[in-house]
N, C-alpha and C positions, 0 to 999 in steps of 0.2 A: 144540693150544690147550687150556688147562685148562677143565674143565667148571664150575669155580667161577664164581659171578657176578662179572662184571667190575666193578672199582671205577669209580664214575661219574666220579671226578676225572680218570681217565686219558683221558677222551674230550674234554677241553678243552685246547687249546693256544693260547698267545699267537700273534698274527698274525705275529710276526717269527720264530717257530720253524719248523723244517722239518717239514712234515706228511708222513707216510708211511702206508702200509697196515699197518705193523707196530704193533700196539697197545702202548701204554706203560702200565705198571702201577706208578705210584708208590705207595709204602707209606704215605706221610703226606700229609694234605690240604695243598693249597697255598692260603695265605691270599690270594694275589693273584687267585684265581679267583672271589672273592665278587662277586656283583653283575654278572657278565658272562655272555655267551652265545657259544658257539663250536661249530664243526662237530666232530662226533666222527670219530675215525679209522676207516678201513675195517677191519673185523674179520672174520675167517673163523670158521666154525663156526656151529652153529645154537643159537639161544636160545629156549627155550620156557618157558612158565610152569609151574613145578613143582607148582603147587597143584592139588588134585583138582577135578573138574568139579562144579559146582553151578548151580542155576538161581536167578536173582535174582527176588524177588517184586516188584521195582520196575519199573513199565512205562516210566519216563522216563529211566533212566540207561543210557548206552551210550557206546561210543567215539565220538570226534568224526569224523563222516562227513558233511561238508557236502553231498556230492553225492547222499546217500541221500534218497530221496523222502520218508521219514518222519522225517528229522532235523529237529529244532528247534534254534536257535542254541545255541552253547556245547556242542555234542556231545550234546544231549538228544534222544532218539528216542521215538517214540510206542509202539514195540513192545517187548515184553519181550526181554531178552537172556540168553543162557546163556553162562557162562564155562567154557571147556574147561580142565580141569586134567589134566595128564599127568605121568608120573613124570619126575623130574629126569634130564636128559640125553637124553630121547627127542626125536625130530624130529617136528615138526608139519608135515604136508605141505599143510595147507589154507592157501592164501594169500588174504588179505582184499583185495578191490578196493573202494575207496571209491565207485566209480562204479556198482557193481552193487547195485542196490537189492534184488534178490531173494535175495542171499546173506546169511544171518544174520550179524549183526555180532557181534564178540567184543570183549572188553576189550583195551586196549593191551597188557596183560601176556601175553595169549595169542597175539598176532599176531607173527609172525616179522619183520614189517616195522617193528615198534616197538622202538626201542633201550631201553637201560636207563633213560634219563631220561624216556621217555614224551612227548617233545616233538617237533614236526615239524621241529625244527632239525637233527636227526641221524637216522641210519638204521642198521639192522642190516646186516651184511655181505651184499653181493649184492642188496640191496633195490632195487626200482625206484622207491621213494619216498624220496629222500634228504632230504626235509624233516622226517622223523620224528626226534624227539629220543629219547635213551635213556629207558627206562621208569623211573619213580620207584621207589626201594627200598621194599620191603614193610615196613609198620610195623603194630604192634598186631595183626596177624593171622598173621604169618609170622615164624619165627625167622630168624636169620642164615643158616641153611643152606638156606632156601627152602621148608622144609616148613611146613605149616599147623599152628598150635597146636591140638591136639585139644581143648583146653578151650573153644575158641570155637565156638559153634554159629551156624548161619545164622539171622538174624533179619530182620525187615522193615526195610529201610534207609530207608523213608519216615519212620521215627521218628528217623532221624539217629544210629543206634547200630550199632556193630560193623560199620561199612562199611570194607572194606579198600581204602584209597586211598593215594596218595602225597602226601608233603608237598612243596609247591612250593619251599619254601626250600632243600630238599636239592639240588634241581637247579641251584642257583647256587653250590655249592661249600662251604656251611657246614653240616657235619654235627654240629658240636659243639652248636650251639644247638638243633638238632632233638633230639639225644639227651637234652639236659637238660630241655627244656620239653615235648617231645612235639608231635604234630601239632595244628593248629588244628581246631576243631570246625566242623561245617557249620551248627550252630545254637547257641543259648545253653546247651545241655545240656553239662555237664562230663564226660559219660561218654566211653567210648573211641570217639570219632568223629573222622573226618578228612575233609578236603576232597578231593573227586574232581576231578582234572584230568588227563585223558588225551587229548591232542589226537589228531585223526585224521590219517591220511596226507593230504598236500596234494591238493586236488581242483582240476581245471581250471576256469578261468573260462568261463562260458557265452558271454559277449560280449567283444568286443574293448574294450580301455580307450580306444581312439581312435575318436571319432565324426567322420565326414567332414563336409565343409561342406554336403553335401546332406541330412544327417540333420535330423530335426525339432528336436533340441536346438540344433544350430548355427544353423538358420534362425531359430528363435524368439529366441534370444539376439541374433543379428545384427539382427533386426527391432526388438527392444526397444532395442538400442544406437542404431540409426539414428533411431528415434522420439525417444528421449531427447536425442540430440545435436541434431536439428533443432529440436525445440520448446524445449529449453533455450537454443539460439541465438536463436530468435525472441523468447523472453522477455527475453534479455539486450539484444537490439536494441530492443525496445519500451521497456525501462527507460532506455536511453541516449537514444534519439530522442525519447521522450516524446510520442507522437502524440496529437492531439486528435481525438476520435471524432465530434464534432459531432452531427448528427442521427442518426447510426448508433445512438447510445445516448441515448434520452430517454424520458420518461414518455409513455405512449400510443402509442409506436412499436412496431415489430416486436421490438426488443430493449430491454427496460426496464432501468433501472439495477439492479434486484434480480436479474433474470435474468443480466445481464452479470457481476455479482459472483460469482454461483454458477458460471457457465461458466468464468470465469478461475480460480476456486479449484479447480474440477474438473480443468482441464488442469494446473494446478500440482501437484495431488496425483498425477496420472498420471505427470508428469515425475519427481516425487520417487520414486514406487514403481519406475518403470522404471530410474531411476538406481541405486537401491539394488540392484535385481536384477542390473543390468549390472556394477556395481562388485564386488559379492560374487562374481559369476561370474569376473570378471577376477582377483580376489584368489585364488579357488580354483584357477584355471588356473596362476597364477604359482607357488603353493605346491605344487600337485600335480606340475607339471612339474619343479620343483626337487627334489622327493622322488624322482623317477624318475631324475634324473641321478646316476650313481654317484659322480662326483668332486665333487659339490656338497656344501655344508655340511648338506644335508638340511633337514628341517622340525621345528621345536620345537613343544611343546604350546602355549606362549604365542603362537606365530604362528598356530596353528590357531584360537585364540580371537578373532583379529582380525575375522573375519567377524561375530562377535556384536556388536562395537562398533557396526557400521553398522546391523544389524538391531535390536539392543536396546541403545541407548546407555547405559542405566542400568547395564549390565554393567561399564562402566568404573569405576563407583563401588563397586559391590558386590564386584568382583574386581580391585581396583587393582593386585594383585601382577603380573598379566599385563601391564598397561600399563607397569609399572616395568621389565619385562624387555625389551620390544620397542618401546616407545613412541618411543625415540630412534633407531631404525633408519630407513633410507630408506623401506622398505615400511610400517613402523609409522607413520611421520610422514604418509605419503600416506593411509593408512587412517584415522588419527586426524582428519586434515583432512576427508576425505570424510564421516566420521561426523558431525562438527559441521556441515558444509555441508548434508548431508541433513536434519539435525535442524532447521535454521533456514530451509530452502528455502521452505516455504509461508509463513512469516513474511516472508521477503524478497520473495516474489512479491506478497503482499498489500500490502506497503509500496511497492513500486516498479512493479509491473505491473498489478495490479488497478485498474480505472477509479475514480478519485476526482475529485470536483469541485475544479477547480483553475483559477486565473486564468492566462491566457496572457500573452504579452508585449503591449505596446501596439503595435497594427498600424495603419498608415495605410490608410484605406479610403475609396472614393468611395461615399457613400450617396445614397439618393434619398428624397424626401418628396413626398407628394401635396399639390398646391396647388389650392385651390378659389376663393380670393378674394384681393383686395388687402388690404394692411394696414389695420386699423381700418375695415373695410367695414361700416357700420351696418346696411345691408339684410341682409347675410349673417348678421351676429350676431343680428339680430332673428329671422330665420327659423329659426335653429338653437337657440334657447332652448327647453329642454325644459319643457313645461307641458301639463297636461290640458285647458286652455282653448284650444280650436282657433280658427282664424280664422273658422270658420263661426259660432261663438258670439259672438266679438268680433273682427270683421274688421279694425278699425283699431288696437286697443290690446292685443290678446292678447300679441303679442311684446314690446311696450314694458312692459307690466305685469310679464311674466316677467323681463325684464332689470332692471327697477327693483328687484324683490325680490332678484334674484341680486347686483346691485351693492351693495345695502344689506347683505345678509348677508355677502358677502365682505369688504366694507370694515370692518364691525364686527368680524368674526372676525380679520382681519389686525391691526386697531388694538389689539384686546385682547391678542393675542399680543405685539405690539410694546411696549405699555405694561407688560405683565407683566415683560418683560425689564428695562425701565427701573425698574420698582418694586424689583426685586432689587438693581439698582445703587444706587438711592436709599437703600435700607435699609442697604446695606453702608457707605455714607458716603464711600467713597474717590472715587467718580465715574469718569468716563472722559475721554478726550482731547477737546479742543475742535476738533481736526482731524477733518474728516468721514471720512477714511480709517480712523480708529480708533474710530468710533462703531458701535453695533450695526447690523447690516444690516437691510434691509427684508424681513419675512417675508410669505409668501402661501401659498395652498393651491390645488392643481389637481386636479380630479376627486375630491376628498375622500380621495385616497390618496397624493398626492405633495406633499411639502414643497418650497416654492419659496423661494429666497433671492436677493434682488436685491443689486446692488452700487451704492455711491455713487461716481459718476464726476465728472469735471471738478472735482475738489476744489480746484483752484487758484482757482476763482471762488467758493468757499464760505467763504472766510476772512472771518469777521464783523469781526474787528479791522481788517484792511486796508481793507475796504469802508467802515467807519465813519471811518477816518482820511482816506479819499479823498473821500467824499461827505457827511461829517458827519451821517450818519443811519444808522439800522439797516437793513441790507440782508441779508435771510436768503434766500440763493440756494442751492438744492440740486438735484442732478440724479441721478435713479435710473434704472439700466439693469436691466431684468428679462431673464431667459432667454427664448429663443424657445420658445413653447409647442408649436410644431409638431414639435419633436424627440420629444415624447412619443409621437405617432402614427408618426413615421418609424422609431423604434426597434422598433415592432411590425409594420412593413410586411413582408409575406412576401418581397419582393424583396431585402431586406437580410439575410435569413436569420439573424437573431439569436435564439438560444434564450432563451426567456422563463423566469422562475423556475418557473412552473407546469409547464413541460416538463422540469424538472430536479428532480422530486420535491418541488417547492415550496420549495426551499432554494437555488436558483441565484442568480447575481448577475452583473451586467455594468455597464460604465461606458462612456459615450460623451462625447467632447468634439468638438462640431461647430463648424465654421468658418462660422457664419451670422451675420446681423445680429441685433442685440438691440433690442427695443422700449424706448424711453427716455422719461422724463418729467422736464421741468424745472418746478420750483416756485420762483417768485420772489415773496417777500413784502417790501414796503418800508413803513416807518413814515412817515406824513405828518401834519403838524398840520392843523387845520381849515382854515386859510387856504390851504395848499398843495393841499388836496383839493377846495376849492370849485369849481374849473372843471369838475369831473367830477360834481357833485351837482346834480340837476335843480331841487331846491327853492331853489338859490342862483342860478339863472338869473334875469335881470331880468323875463322874460316868463312865469315859472313859475306854474302854478295849484296852490296848496297848500290843504291842509285840516288839521284837527287833531281827529282822532277817537280818538286813543289815550288821552286823559285825562292825558297828561304835559304839564305846563306848558311853554310855549315850544317844543315840538317841532313842526316842519313836516313834513307828509306830502304826498306827490304824489298827485294824483288818478289814477284808474284808467287814463285814456288818455294818461298823460304821454309814452309812447314816441312817439306821433305828433307831439308838439311838438318833438322833438329834430331840429333842422334845421341845416344848414351855414350859417355866416355868408356872406352874399352875397359872391362873389368868392373864396371859400376852399373848398378841397376836403377839409379836415380839420377835425375838431372842435377844441375849445379845447386849447391847449397847456398843459403843466404844467412844473414844475421837475424832474420825473422822466421826461421824454420819452426822454432818452438811456438811462436805466436800463431802461425797459420797451420801448424801440425803437418809439416812436410818432412820428407826424408825417411830413412829406414826405420826410425823409431816409431813412426806413425803409419808407415806403409802408404804414403800418399805422395804423388808427384807434384812439383810446383808448376805453375804456368810459365809460358814463354811468350813475350810480346814482340812484334816485328821491329818496333822502334820506340823512341821516346816521343810522346805526344807533346804538341805545343800547348801553351796555356789555353784554357777553356775548351780543351778537346779531350776526348776519351777513346780508349781502345778496349776491346773485349777479347776474352779467350774462353771458348766453349768446347775445346777439343782435347783437353787433358785426358789421357787414357785412364780408364777405370776410376774416374773421379766422380765425386758426388757434388761438386761445386762448379760454379761459374765465376769468372773473374772479370774485373774491369780496372783499367789503369787510367787515371785522370790526372791532369795537371791543373793545380790551383793558379790563380793569378800570380804572376811573378812579383807583383808588388806586395803580396801578402806573405808568400813563402817561396823559397827556391825548391822545396821538396816536391816529390811526386806522391800520389796517394794510390795505394793498391787496395782494392776491395774484393772480398770473397763472400759469396752468398751460397748458402745451402739450407736445405729444409729437412724436417723430421716431424714426427707426431709426438705431442707432449701428453703425459698422463697427469700433469699437475693442474689441469684446468677443467672446467665444465662449460657447457654451452647453454646460454640463457636466451630464450626466444619469447618475445612478447609481440602479439599482433592485436591490433584494434581496428574496428571498422571505421573509426573516426580519424585516427592518426597514422594508420599504416602499421608496418611491422618493424621490429628492431631485433637484430641478432647480435649478440655480443658474447665475448669470452670472459669468464670469471676465474681468475687465477690467484686469488688471495691465499695466503698460507693456511688460514683456518677454514677454507671452503670445504664444508662437509660433503658437497656433491661432486668434488673433484673425482676424476676417473680413478686415481690411485686409492680413493676411499672405497670404491666399489670392487676394484680388483687390487687386492693387497700386493705390495711389492712389485707393482708394474714398473718395469724399467723405462728409462728415457729412450724413446724410439731411436733406432739407428738412422744415420743420415741416409736419406732416400736417394738412390741412384736414378730413379725415374724422373725425379723432379728436375734434374739437371737438363733433361730434354725439354721439359716445359719452360724452365728458366732461360734456356738458350734461345728459344723462339721469342720469348718476351724481350730479351736484350736486343735481338735483331729488330723487333717491331718498334722499339723505342729509338732506333737509330743511334745507339750508344757506341757504335764502332766506326763512326764517320771520321774519327781522328786520323785514320789511315790516309785520308786525303786532305786533312786539315780543313774539313768542311765547316767547322765552327757551329756545330749543332746547338740549337737553343736549349735543348734538354741538358746537354753536356755543360753548357755555360752556366746554367742554373745550379747544377750539382757542384760545379767547381767553386762557385761562390759560397757554398755552404760547408766547405771543408774546414774543420777546426785547425787553428794554428796556435803557436806559442805567442802569448801576448807580450807586449813590451814590459809590462809590469803586472804583478799579481799572479795568482795561481792559474794553472791550466785547468779549465773546466768548460763544460758545455755552455754555450751562450744562452742567457735567459731571454733573449729577444728574437732569436732565429733558431730554426731547427738545424740539426747536423746533417751531413751527407748520408750517414748510415740510417738515420730516421727517415729521411725522404726516400731513399731507395727501398726501404722496407715497406713504406706506405704504397709506393708505386707497384711493388711486386705483390702486394697483398691480395690482389685479384687472382693471382695464380694459385694461391692457397685455397681460395674458395672453389675455384674450378676443379682443383685436384681432389677436394674432399666431397664434392657432389657425387652421390650414389656410391661413395666409397665406404669401406668397412668402418665400424664404430669402435673396433678393438685396436689394440696396439700391435697386432700381428695379423698376418694373412693366413687364414686357415683352410684355403682351398687350393686345388691343384691348378686350375685354370686361372688366368689373371683377369679374365672377363667372364661374367656370368650372365646367361640369357635363359629365362627371363629375369633371373635374379633370385636371391634368397633373403628371407626376412631374418634379421639379427635382433636379438633382444638386448635391451639396455635399461638400466635403472634411471628413473626420472621422478621428479616431483612436479605436480601440475596444479594450478588453480585456474579456474575458468568461470566465465560468466554464463549462467544459465537462468532460465526463468524459474524463479524461486519465490516461495512464500516467506514472509518474515520482514523484519525492519530493514530499511536501507539507510536510515540515519538513527542515531541514538535517541533523539527526542521522541521518535515515534513509539518508543516503548511504553509510553503512558497509555496508549490505546489498548494494551493488554487488559487494563482494568475494565474497559467497556465490554470486550469479548467475554471476559470471565464473569462479570455481573449478569450479562444477558443469559449466559448458559446456566448459572446458578439460579437465577429467577425462573427460567424455563423449567428447570428440574423441580423447583419448589411448586410451581403452578401445576405441573404434571402430577406430582404426588398428591396435591390438594384435590385435583379432579378425580384421580383414581380412588382416593379415600372416600369421596362422596359417592353415594349411590345414584346420583342424578343431579339435575340442575333445577333451581327455582327460577321463577320469572324475575328477570333483572329489572327491578323498578328504577334503576338509574338510567336506563335507556329512555330516550326522549319520548317515543311513542307510548311506552308503558307508563312512564311518569305522568305524561299528560292525561292519559285515560284514567289513571288513579286519582290525579289531582282534581279533575273536573267532577268526579263522582265522590268527593270528600267534602266534609264541612269546611267552611272558611276558618282561617286562623287569625285570632286576635293579635297574636304577637308579631304577625307580619303586616300589621296595620300600616298602610301608607306605602307598601312596596309594590303595589300593582302597576305603578307607572314607571318608576326608574329602577325597579328591582330591589331585592333585599340589601340592606346596608348595615354595617357595624355588627351589633349583637344579634341582629336578625339572622346572620349567617350561622349562628350557633344554636338556633331553634331546633330542637330535636323532634323527630317524628317517628311514629311506629306504624307499621302496616297491620291493620286490624281486620277482623272478619265479623260480620253480623251472623250469628249462628243460624237463626231461622231462615234467613234469605240467602245466605252464602255470598253476600256482597262484601267486597274488599274496599277499604278506604284508608286514608291516612289520618292519623290521630296525633294531635299535638301532645308533646311530652311535658315534662316538668317545667314550670315557669321559674327560672332561676332568679328572676327579679323579685317576685313576690314570695317565693319559697312555698307556694301552694300548688297542689296538683289536683287536677280534675279528671276524673276518669268515667267513662261510660259504664254503666252497670250492665253486666252480661245478663241476658235473658235467655235461658235455655228453653227451647221449644221443640217438640217433635215434628213440627211442620217442615215442609221443604226437604224431605228426606232425600230427594234427588241430588242435593248438594253435599251428601255425606262424604263423598270422595274428597272433595275440596276441603271440607272441614277437617277430615282426618289428616290430610297433608298439613294443613295449618296447625292442627294440634301437635303434630310431631315437630314441625319446624319452630313452633313458638315455645317449645320446652326450654327452660333456662339451661344454658351451656356456657362454660367458661371460654372466653376468647380473648387473646391478647391483641387481636386486631380490631 
């Protein structure tokens, strides 16, 4: 064989050519060999560096010896190297072992194991390191004959000058560009400097590329996969089932709402982080295993960047070219989906899983309430009035005085609220309906924090027009049903287990509709002329004792003891009959006595009667302004419990409580729906005592002295009269006297029903129970609790995120369980870097060393290969889709380096062709 330096182009052959040990020496360069890499032919003879020996002053430049203990990546060593120069044609007997750290390293040019191209892709004849590429041709320091230009002196190469290195481009078959432009410089200096690239012979891998299932890496990944799968499944189930946590999460408890929110967010974050770790590992395993399979399509640079999509989603925006190349592949689509799902997982968890205050569905529930007294028990009401004046200070009237103040205060408060509503209607001018069902409801207040709303019931008897046509007189008949005040306390009873707003960070809310009786009040006011009313006026009796101390001419006043003179006519059991007995239900037919008043009141004044024997009613006689009507108005008030209504109670930490009665005919929660055939409650005799005190507290009996009470004056102005023209009907701009009296007396209904029975009858012997008995009643309830699930409909789209995360976790877990272990993830930065710097350069990535790969370079495919004798792993460029030619290194089986058998065995198994849709 000729001692002349071999032409580097003769070492490359297309894959389809017949390779032999006889070197081929073409005289002209082949343009098809640009940008490719191939195994060099086996050549005989010895090749030594003809340059003389010199010692480099650089401590960091040496041949690539990865197994050297002093080597730093890219073939840079800590120790100074000396380059042996020998005469041309001489044989160098010193063989370099890259695994021997004690042997001084030489430049690739001086090693017999380094071919002319200086790359681990080929080797010199007889070399035990077949990965070595031919040495790079000498430039700028040696002439074509191999001798050193004597005009060049040795200089410090740390300055980047006069360093004798090879031009990498020449190794890819293009010598014309090199000869024209010269070698690139190692720095920005334009002096005669070149880039040093002299790879070291392949070194054996210290560890196997395969990690068994018992390894820490496999165990930790499997643990994270199981954790992510289980908890993402739990979060998905919580979002679907939407459990209500009840007292498990409430203010003042072991787990407060704030702590629960942090805890759920923490678990969501751990699920997200573990999912990202598991999926990136799965992606790395798929790509790494594909790169090891020889018959696969390999791995492209764009595919290697897919892990960054998941870890750093903004990468898809800044490097959209990679997304363009692999985003529409199956694996790319899966990765893209996983990236977006991981990006929005904590948001989805916060929207669907983290506890939020949310109303549940209406639920039927049997509730209980504490009963301590019968309805309208005056003794119980008296004892429970809150006052600092004890019975010790005022044994007889302490409670009565307290109640009088409370009655008066509540009555005036309710009437002011009611009249304010009517004032707005009056100012508007349009008015409201004359039908009672369309008129403003009766307001009230309970415990100063709950708004109460009553309902007008029995509206068929409230038609003023129909009554006038039938009886030829004004009959103002209204019935008011108020909610049962006992529901307020029942809702807070511990036995019912309802979370209160203060237990839900002060912003909770719940609503109850209870099937209980409703306290009701009927107010009946009838206009009578003086003659019709005379049988009920004491001063008109033949035996009446009258006086006149008022100073009003012609007015008759009864003396102070007039009540004792009211006697039955001999042989009769009832007092005088009137023309309105059937309207008021007086006389023997109804078994009720009529009232008797001491005198006729003057205009704007009123009188009361609360002393009718065995009566269930209280009465008031009032005179309207003389200018409006000469008639007098007699009002009767009596109470009972109604089975036709239900009580609705809503309480909110933001807006307070609201208690109202619901008496619609189709109300399915009405008491008579729970207790079939429940009768209308009898008129309650006890309420007369309550109402009597209420009448006294409001000073509605001041007409006895012509005191002109403001309350009486107001009521007198609200009496309906016969209009000069048109039908008789309720005024659309003002309330009637009956409506106003009912509103003012509404507070007595609330006090009478507090702690009272929820049934339409009293089922106990004693009228007062101490400490009380719990009664059951039917109810429906909806309440806010801390709940998982959507709070708004649009949040339902996040179910996709939770579902895909769980499905992907299951898929990854099955994948890891199906595999017996893990291979080295060559997409990880540290592994990829170590593999790349120990691999031959790629011609198809020409020009990408500065700004990175662009365009079709992202589609360059690579395989992870192993050199059988040495056990060295490296990356090999795949098929050149531009030229349609493939160059492949020829395997050389060797019995040497048997200590790498384990790694080679793993590689042999992993490189077996397998079908994969990923």
